[in-house]
N, C-alpha and C positions, 0 to 999 in steps of 0.2 A: 364649362369650358370642355372643348373636345380636342384632345391632343392625340394626334396619330402620326405615325411615321411617314405618311405620304405627303404630308405639307408641314412638318416640323423637324427641325435639326438642332443639334447642340453646337453652340459655338463658344470655344474656350480661347480666352485671350492671354497671351504671354504665359505659358506654362514652363517657363524657363528658370534656369539655376540663378540668374543674378537677382531674381525677387523671391524665388521659393526655396533656396538652399542657404543654409548658415554661412556658406563659403562664398555666397553671391555678393557683389559690390553694393547691392542696395538693402542688404540685410540689416545693417544698422538704422535705416529709415523705416523698414516694413516688418521687420522680424517679429516684434511683440504682436502686432496685429495679426500677422500669418499664423503664429502659434495660438494666440487667444481664440481665433476664429477657426481653427483647425482647417485653414484654407487647403493645405497639401492633401490632407485626408478627405476633405469634401469634394476636392476635385477628381480624386481618385473614386470615390463613390459614383460621381456623375459619369465618368468613363465607363465604369462597370455597368451601370444602370442602362446607359445607351447601348452598350453591347448586348446585355441581356435582352432588351426589348428591340433591337435592330434599328436603332435611329442612327442616321448619319451624324458623324462628328466633323467638325471643321475647326482647324486650328489657325488662329490669327497671331502670330508672333510678331514682335518688334525686332527689328535689326538696324543697326547703325553701321555704316560703310565709310571708308576713308573720304569719300566724296561729301559726305554730310558735315564733316568738320570745316568746310569752306562756306557754310551758310552765312549769308549776311544778316540774317534776321532769325531769332530763335526766342521762344519764350522762356520764362524762368526755368520751367521744369525741363524743357528740351535741353536748355544750356547745361543745367545740373546733370542730366543723363549723359551728354556729351563729355562733360568734364570727368565724370567718374568712369566713363567707358562702358556704361551699361548697354548690354546686348551687342557688343562690339563683334564685327566680322571683318575679315581682312578684304572682302570683296563680295559682290552679289552672285558671281559665278564661282567662287572659290570656298571650298570646305576646308582649306588649310587652317589648323588650329581650332577648327569648329567643335570637334567632339570634346565633350567634358568642360567646354568653356561656358562663360555666363550666358551666352546667347543660346546654347544648347538646352534641350528639354531635361528634366529631372529623370535620372534612370529609371525609378520606379514606374513612370509614365511610358517609357519606351518598352519596358519588358511587357506591359499591358497590350500595347499595339502589336506586339509579336505573337501574343497568345490566341 
């Protein structure tokens, strides 16, 4: 397999507080797995390796907005996520209350992006 930065990128999905922080609303559901698999540390290793070898990194976060609560149909997991307000934001164009919220990234990942 030939992996090179001209046609390969790293995609990270949901590096957010609600699933990766002990304070997150989903920690009681995923926390044991996150700790056991060293998910936080391994994502950090991936970020560092991508930076070291100059690979592009794309983040695909989940967000739920007030309009999402009006859905007529939602699957079991979507309904649970809405019920516990996972990845909640005040609006698509608002950062009001975003910093440090469950929808925000872990601080340790933000510091890496700035270095």
